[in-house]
Structures are given as structure tokens and as C-alpha cells.
C-alpha positions in Angstrom: 13.8 -128.8 -12.4 13.9 -128.7 -8.5 13.8 -125.9 -6.8 17.4 -124.1 -5.6 18.6 -124.2 -2.2 18.4 -120.7 -1.6 16.5 -118.4 -4.2 16.8 -114.6 -3.8 14.2 -112.9 -5.9 14.0 -108.9 -6.5 16.0 -108.1 -3.4 15.9 -104.6 -2.3 18.0 -103.5 0.7 18.3 -99.6 2.1 19.9 -98.0 5.0 18.5 -94.6 7.1 21.6 -92.1 7.5 22.0 -88.6 7.8 22.4 -87.9 4.1 18.8 -89.7 3.3 18.1 -93.3 2.5 20.9 -95.0 1.0 20.1 -98.0 -1.3 22.5 -100.4 -0.7 21.3 -103.4 -3.1 18.9 -102.7 -5.8 16.6 -105.5 -7.5 19.0 -108.3 -6.7 17.8 -111.9 -8.0 20.2 -114.9 -7.4 20.3 -118.5 -6.8 22.6 -121.2 -5.2 21.9 -125.0 -5.3 23.0 -128.0 -2.9 26.7 -128.4 -3.1 27.3 -125.5 -5.3 29.8 -122.7 -4.8 28.5 -119.3 -5.8 30.9 -116.5 -5.7 29.5 -112.6 -5.2 32.5 -110.4 -6.5 32.9 -106.7 -6.9 34.4 -103.4 -5.2 34.1 -102.6 -1.9 30.2 -100.9 -1.5 28.9 -102.9 -4.5 26.4 -104.5 -2.2 27.8 -107.9 -1.9 28.2 -108.2 2.0 24.5 -106.5 2.0 23.2 -109.1 0.1 24.7 -111.7 2.5 23.7 -110.0 5.4 19.7 -109.8 4.4 19.4 -113.7 4.1 20.1 -114.0 8.0 19.0 -110.7 8.8 21.9 -108.9 10.4 21.2 -105.7 8.7 21.2 -103.4 11.9 18.3 -101.1 13.1 18.9 -98.5 10.6 18.8 -101.3 7.7 15.6 -102.7 6.0 14.4 -105.2 3.0 12.3 -103.0 1.2 10.8 -105.7 -1.5 11.8 -108.8 -2.8 11.8 -112.3 -1.3 14.4 -114.9 0.1 13.7 -118.4 -0.1 15.7 -121.2 1.6 14.7 -124.6 1.5 11.1 -123.5 0.5 10.6 -120.8 3.6 10.3 -117.8 2.7 13.3 -116.0 5.5 11.6 -112.7 5.5 8.1 -114.3 6.8 9.7 -115.5 9.8 9.6 -113.9 13.4 13.2 -113.2 14.9 12.6 -116.1 16.9 12.0 -118.3 13.5 15.4 -117.0 12.0 17.3 -117.2 15.2 16.5 -121.0 15.1 18.0 -121.0 11.5 21.2 -118.7 11.9 24.0 -121.3 12.9 21.9 -124.8 12.5 20.6 -124.8 8.9 22.4 -121.2 7.5 26.0 -120.3 9.0 28.3 -117.0 8.3 31.6 -117.0 8.0 32.8 -113.6 8.7 35.9 -111.3 7.4 37.7 -110.6 10.7 37.7 -113.3 12.8 39.6 -111.5 15.8 36.5 -109.3 16.0 34.1 -112.3 15.6 35.1 -114.5 18.0 34.5 -113.1 21.7 37.9 -112.5 23.3 36.7 -113.4 26.8 35.7 -117.0 26.4 37.8 -120.0 25.0 37.6 -121.4 22.1 36.5 -124.7 23.3 33.0 -122.8 25.0 32.6 -120.6 21.3 32.5 -123.5 19.3 30.6 -125.8 21.3 27.8 -123.3 21.6 25.9 -123.9 18.4 25.6 -127.6 18.9 24.5 -127.3 22.5 22.2 -124.7 21.5 20.7 -126.3 18.4 21.1 -130.2 19.0 20.3 -129.8 22.6 23.1 -131.9 23.7 24.8 -131.9 26.4 27.8 -129.2 27.7 29.7 -132.5 28.0 29.3 -134.0 24.7 28.9 -130.8 22.5 32.5 -129.7 24.2 33.9 -133.1 23.1 32.4 -132.6 19.6 34.0 -129.1 19.8 37.6 -131.0 19.8 36.4 -133.4 16.8 35.8 -129.8 14.9 39.2 -127.9 15.8 40.8 -131.5 14.9 38.8 -131.5 11.5 39.7 -128.6 10.4 43.3 -129.3 11.0 44.2 -127.3 14.6 47.0 -129.8 15.8 46.5 -130.5 19.7 42.6 -129.7 19.3 41.6 -131.1 22.6 44.2 -129.2 24.6 43.8 -125.7 22.9 40.0 -125.7 23.7 41.1 -124.2 26.7 43.2 -121.2 24.8 41.6 -117.8 23.7 41.3 -116.2 20.3 44.6 -114.3 21.2 46.6 -117.7 21.8 46.1 -118.4 17.8 47.3 -116.9 14.7 45.0 -115.4 12.1 45.1 -118.4 10.1 44.0 -120.6 13.2 41.2 -118.2 14.2 39.8 -118.7 10.8 39.9 -122.2 11.0 38.0 -122.2 14.3 35.6 -120.1 12.3 34.9 -122.7 9.6 34.7 -125.0 12.9 31.8 -123.0 14.6 29.9 -122.7 11.3 29.9 -126.5 10.0 29.4 -127.4 13.7 25.9 -128.3 12.8 25.9 -129.5 9.3 24.6 -126.4 7.8 23.0 -126.8 4.3 24.0 -123.3 3.5 27.6 -121.6 4.4 28.3 -118.2 3.4 32.0 -117.0 3.6 32.1 -113.0 3.2 36.0 -112.4 2.6 37.2 -114.9 4.9 40.8 -115.0 3.7 41.6 -111.0 3.3 43.7 -110.8 6.4 45.6 -114.0 5.6 48.7 -114.5 3.4 48.5 -116.2 -0.1 49.6 -119.4 1.7 47.2 -119.3 4.2 44.5 -118.2 2.3 45.3 -120.9 -0.2 45.0 -123.7 2.5 41.8 -122.1 4.0 39.6 -122.1 1.0 40.4 -125.6 0.0 39.6 -126.7 3.2 36.3 -124.7 3.0 35.6 -126.2 -0.2 36.6 -129.9 1.0 34.4 -129.5 4.0 31.3 -128.3 2.2 31.1 -131.1 -0.3 31.7 -133.5 2.9 28.6 -132.2 4.2 26.8 -131.1 0.9 26.4 -128.1 1.6 26.2 -124.8 -0.6 28.7 -122.5 -0.1 28.0 -118.4 -1.0 32.0 -116.9 -1.1 32.2 -113.0 -1.2 35.3 -111.9 -2.3 37.0 -109.0 -4.6 39.8 -111.4 -5.8 39.5 -113.0 -8.8 42.2 -115.6 -8.5 40.0 -117.2 -5.5 37.0 -117.1 -7.5 38.7 -119.0 -10.7 39.8 -121.6 -8.7 36.7 -122.2 -6.8 33.9 -121.0 -7.6 31.2 -122.9 -9.8 29.1 -119.7 -10.5 29.7 -116.0 -10.1 27.9 -112.8 -9.6 29.3 -109.8 -10.1 27.9 -107.0 -8.6 28.3 -102.9 -9.5 26.5 -100.4 -7.3 24.3 -102.8 -5.8 22.8 -104.4 -8.8 24.2 -107.5 -10.2 25.8 -106.6 -13.6 26.6 -110.1 -14.5 26.0 -113.8 -14.0 27.3 -117.0 -15.5 29.3 -120.3 -14.7 32.4 -119.6 -13.5 34.7 -120.8 -16.9 32.5 -118.9 -19.4 32.9 -115.7 -17.2 36.9 -116.0 -17.4 37.4 -116.7 -21.0 34.2 -114.4 -22.3 32.7 -112.0 -19.8 30.3 -109.9 -21.2 30.0 -106.8 -19.1 32.4 -103.8 -19.3 32.7 -103.7 -15.6 33.6 -107.8 -15.8 35.9 -106.9 -18.0 37.6 -104.1 -16.4 38.0 -106.4 -13.5 39.5 -109.3 -15.4 42.0 -107.0 -17.1 43.4 -105.4 -13.5 44.3 -109.0 -12.3 48.2 -109.6 -12.6 49.3 -112.1 -15.0 52.3 -114.6 -14.6 53.3 -113.5 -17.9 53.3 -110.2 -16.9 56.4 -107.7 -17.9 58.5 -106.2 -14.8 57.8 -102.8 -13.9 54.4 -102.7 -16.7 51.6 -101.1 -14.7 48.6 -102.9 -13.7 45.3 -101.7 -16.2 42.7 -100.2 -13.9 39.5 -99.1 -14.1 39.2 -95.1 -14.6 37.1 -93.4 -11.8 35.5 -94.4 -8.5 32.0 -96.3 -7.8 29.2 -94.0 -7.5 28.0 -92.5 -4.5 24.9 -94.9 -3.2 23.0 -91.7 -2.0 23.2 -89.9 -5.7 22.9 -92.9 -8.0 22.6 -91.6 -11.8 19.6 -92.1 -13.4 20.6 -94.8 -16.2 23.5 -97.3 -15.8 25.6 -96.7 -12.7 28.9 -97.9 -14.5 28.2 -95.3 -17.7 30.2 -92.9 -15.9 33.4 -95.2 -16.1 32.7 -97.2 -19.2 34.4 -96.2 -22.5 31.6 -98.1 -24.4 29.1 -95.7 -22.6 26.7 -94.0 -25.3 23.1 -91.7 -24.9 20.8 -94.7 -23.7 23.1 -95.8 -21.1 23.2 -92.6 -19.3 19.1 -92.4 -19.9 18.0 -96.0 -18.7 18.8 -98.5 -16.4 19.7 -102.0 -18.4 18.0 -104.9 -17.1 19.6 -108.3 -16.7 19.1 -110.0 -20.1 20.3 -113.7 -21.3 23.5 -112.9 -23.7 24.2 -117.0 -23.6 23.3 -120.2 -22.0 22.7 -119.7 -18.2 24.8 -116.6 -18.9 23.0 -113.0 -18.2 24.1 -109.2 -18.3 23.1 -105.9 -17.4 24.1 -104.0 -20.3 22.6 -102.0 -23.2 25.1 -103.6 -25.6 28.2 -103.1 -27.4 30.0 -105.2 -30.1 
């Protein structure tokens, strides 16, 4: 079996805070192959974004990778120097952040921001890089793309700014794209357009896509595989269809039950998972989901479950119930 394009093994990440060290990611292992879309889902604070930021070492001064490996195309990214990881960012691995207005530089034109990755990593002349920026904007369906190269981010709508972010991410034809909640601030129609475009372009470039989201409707339509995170750990992972048809972890089942159905009765309250996610600075000794789980028993309170196989290519971290 060939090596995955990206393989994360036993990754643990913590942050120094005024309350002490917080374990944001604990023993996470996952992989994604070329041409594949992996969705990472879970509530806010589950460790999704921290896992993604760890890949490109964007944790900030108070964050640290405590153990584990992040192998990309045969190279352990954790072993790279700051210069080495900078050579990969924006070139072989690109990231689309959650809010484009805060990610784009408000005092630089769109053309300069889209052209910069190509100029920097491909050593093109500025003239050629700028011309390619126009082609990229047209590729992501921005009308009058060449004419808009001299516009500034505030002159674009939210959906258009997200298209600009996609153009920047694809500028150097990366092998891996990480999209962190790329459509949270967009309306449903624009959201569908952006995700369809992202999926189409990653297939065209044979790039792998990691899609971080809390929207399970998005996952059902666009993901090939899904990893569900809770309290910094992966609690279930499987291909998208088996995960939706037969979710094996109580947390995943709770997330599925909370999705509005087209056949729902008007005025009927949506189901929800009782309680709140745990405080990462004071995690319980056993299963972190046990205080919210209606199936929890004595072992769940005492021992943290490992991620074990329950079916072909389907793993679950749960002490088990029928």
C-alpha cells in the first residue's frame, strides 16, 4: 500500500495559558490521500482547527507540539526548520481560513495578494505573476477578473472574498489544501457554490482537501471520509456513507440527530446533546464525553477508550454498548 499524502500519527498539542497548560489535541492520528476529501467535524473547541494549524506550524508562541509526527509527501514537517516550513506554506500546502476579511490585507490590492504566492514560490517575474493572478480570479468565477485586480478586499462581497482566498490557495497548484470553516459567514446558496467550486478545483489539480466544519450537511455532500473530534481526540472515523448510515459513537449519533430533516414537523424542537463540552484545562480521567452520554457506565468514568476497529475502515473510541 502506498504512503498517504499526509499522515498524522499520535499528535498531541498544548498551549500555555494563565490557568496552566491546556491539552488542545491529544493523540490524534489521521491520514488523507491525494485526490481525497477528508472532513474533520465536531463542536467548537474540539481541536479541529488546532490540528490543521499544527500541520503548517501556525500555533503561535504559546502553542507547542508535544509529541507525534506529521508526514507530508514523505517528509516529517515537525523536523523542518522555520525556513523549511515557510517554503511549503502557500506552495505545496495551502490554507483557506474561516474569515476572508481578516485574512486578506485591507491595504493591498487583490491582484498583489493573489500574485504574491506565484511570484515568491515559482520565481516568476511580477508581470507574469500578475497576469496569472487574473487567470486565477477568472478560474474561480469572479466577473471581469482582470479589471478587478486593482480593487481592494472591502470592494468585494463575502462570497467573492472567499473566492479570492481559494484563488490564492490554488495559485501554486498545491498538493494539499486545508479549508477551515470556509463558508461559515456565507448564505446557503453562496456556501453551496463555494464548496462545489473548491471540490471541482481540487479534483482538477489532484489535490487532497481537508475540510474543517461543524456542518454535517456539508460533510454528507462533499467528503469522502470523516473524522469526528471531541475534546481534542478523534472519537470516530469512517467513510462518509457508513458514518451517516450507521454512526457508532454516541457523540456522532447526537450530532446526526441534531440535523434538521426535510420531513420535520413544523414547530418541533430539534434534538440536542445535553450538557457542554468539557474544560480542556480540567479534562476528566475517563471518556471526556461520559458526562453527556446516556450510555455511560462505570468503565467510561475511569478509563479513556482507545480508537478501535468496529467495521472495515470504521474506527470508534468507545467502551461499547449495543
